[in-house]
C-alpha positions as CSV (number, residue, x, y, z in Angstrom):
1,X,-0.3,0.1,0.1
2,X,1.2,3.5,-0.4
3,X,-0.5,6.6,0.6
4,X,1.7,9.3,-1.1
5,X,1.7,10.1,-4.9
6,X,-1.5,7.7,-4.8
7,X,-2.5,7.6,-8.7
8,X,-6.8,8.9,-8.8
9,X,-9.6,7.1,-11.1
10,X,-12.0,9.3,-11.8
11,X,-15.6,8.7,-11.7
12,X,-17.2,10.5,-15.3
13,X,-19.1,13.5,-14.4
14,X,-19.5,12.4,-10.9
15,X,-21.7,10.8,-8.3
16,X,-24.1,12.5,-6.0
17,X,-23.3,11.7,-2.5
18,X,-26.5,13.0,-0.9
19,X,-28.4,10.5,-3.4
20,X,-26.2,7.8,-2.8
21,X,-26.2,7.9,1.0
22,X,-29.7,9.0,1.2
23,X,-30.7,5.6,-0.3
24,X,-28.1,3.0,2.0
25,X,-29.7,5.1,5.2
26,X,-33.0,4.5,3.5
27,X,-32.2,0.7,3.2
28,X,-30.7,0.4,6.9
29,X,-34.1,1.5,7.8
30,X,-36.5,-1.2,5.8
31,X,-33.9,-3.8,6.7
32,X,-34.1,-2.8,10.2
33,X,-37.8,-2.7,10.6
34,X,-38.2,-6.5,8.7
35,X,-35.5,-7.9,11.3
36,X,-37.6,-6.8,14.2
37,X,-40.7,-8.2,12.5
38,X,-38.7,-11.4,11.9
39,X,-39.6,-11.0,8.3
40,X,-35.3,-11.1,7.6
41,X,-34.2,-14.4,6.6
42,X,-31.4,-15.7,3.9
43,X,-34.7,-15.5,1.3
44,X,-35.2,-11.6,1.9
45,X,-34.9,-9.8,-0.9
46,X,-34.3,-5.5,-1.1
47,X,-35.6,-3.2,-3.2
48,X,-33.5,-3.0,-6.4
49,X,-35.1,0.2,-7.9
50,X,-34.4,3.8,-6.2
51,X,-36.1,4.1,-2.9
52,X,-38.3,6.6,-1.8
53,X,-36.0,8.3,0.9
54,X,-37.7,9.9,3.9
55,X,-37.3,13.9,4.6
56,X,-34.6,12.7,7.7
57,X,-32.8,10.7,5.7
58,X,-32.7,13.1,3.1
59,X,-31.2,16.0,5.1
60,X,-28.9,13.9,7.0
61,X,-27.5,12.9,3.4
62,X,-27.2,16.6,2.4
63,X,-25.4,16.8,5.8
64,X,-23.2,14.4,4.9
65,X,-22.8,15.7,1.5
66,X,-22.1,19.1,3.3
67,X,-19.2,17.9,5.6
68,X,-17.7,15.8,2.8
69,X,-17.4,19.2,0.8
70,X,-15.7,21.0,3.9
71,X,-13.2,18.6,3.9
72,X,-12.2,18.4,0.1
73,X,-9.2,19.9,-0.2
74,X,-7.6,18.0,2.4
75,X,-9.4,14.2,1.1
76,X,-8.5,15.4,-2.5
77,X,-4.7,16.5,-1.3
78,X,-4.1,13.4,0.9
79,X,-6.2,10.7,-0.6
80,X,-7.4,11.4,-4.0
81,X,-10.7,11.6,-3.1
82,X,-12.2,14.5,-5.3
83,X,-15.3,16.0,-4.0
84,X,-17.2,19.1,-5.7
85,X,-20.0,21.0,-6.0
86,X,-21.9,20.4,-9.6
87,X,-21.8,22.9,-12.3
88,X,-25.6,24.4,-11.4
89,X,-24.6,23.8,-7.5
90,X,-27.4,21.7,-6.8
91,X,-25.5,18.6,-6.2
92,X,-22.0,17.4,-4.2
93,X,-20.5,15.1,-6.5
94,X,-17.6,12.5,-5.7
95,X,-15.5,12.8,-8.5
96,X,-12.4,10.9,-8.2
97,X,-11.0,8.0,-5.6
98,X,-7.6,6.5,-5.2
99,X,-6.3,3.6,-6.5
100,X,-4.8,2.3,-3.9
101,X,-3.8,-1.5,-4.9
102,X,-3.4,-1.6,-8.8
103,X,-5.6,-3.9,-10.8
104,X,-7.9,-3.6,-7.4
105,X,-11.5,-2.9,-8.2
106,X,-13.9,-2.2,-5.1
107,X,-17.3,-3.1,-4.8
108,X,-19.8,-0.2,-6.2
109,X,-22.5,-1.3,-3.6
110,X,-20.0,-0.7,-0.9
111,X,-19.3,3.0,-1.7
112,X,-22.5,4.9,-0.1
113,X,-21.2,3.1,3.0
114,X,-17.6,4.5,2.5
115,X,-18.9,8.0,1.9
116,X,-21.3,8.1,5.4
117,X,-18.3,6.9,7.5
118,X,-15.6,9.4,5.9
119,X,-18.2,12.2,6.9
120,X,-18.9,10.5,10.8
């Protein structure tokens, strides 16, 4: 592993941080409710379409995005994690990630939880 001078992987036009974090928070609630009702087992399926995000989760997701934007300069300098506002200033986007292990592509499904943990 190396942490100085990491290569960076560009993420096209970027990933809306608040949208993906809001989705993971909402999904966590759904799974928690199913578990509490003892409806969760190995055959439980999770929604594959975009979830309707509750207002509280949406607010928290925007706080996460704002926190990451506030730390974006440091994240870029030390870790090659690119975070910036969209061109219309509506969204905060993840624009790049570091290449820590050459040839390794992390699971995209882990990205929302990574962003949430990065902010907290």
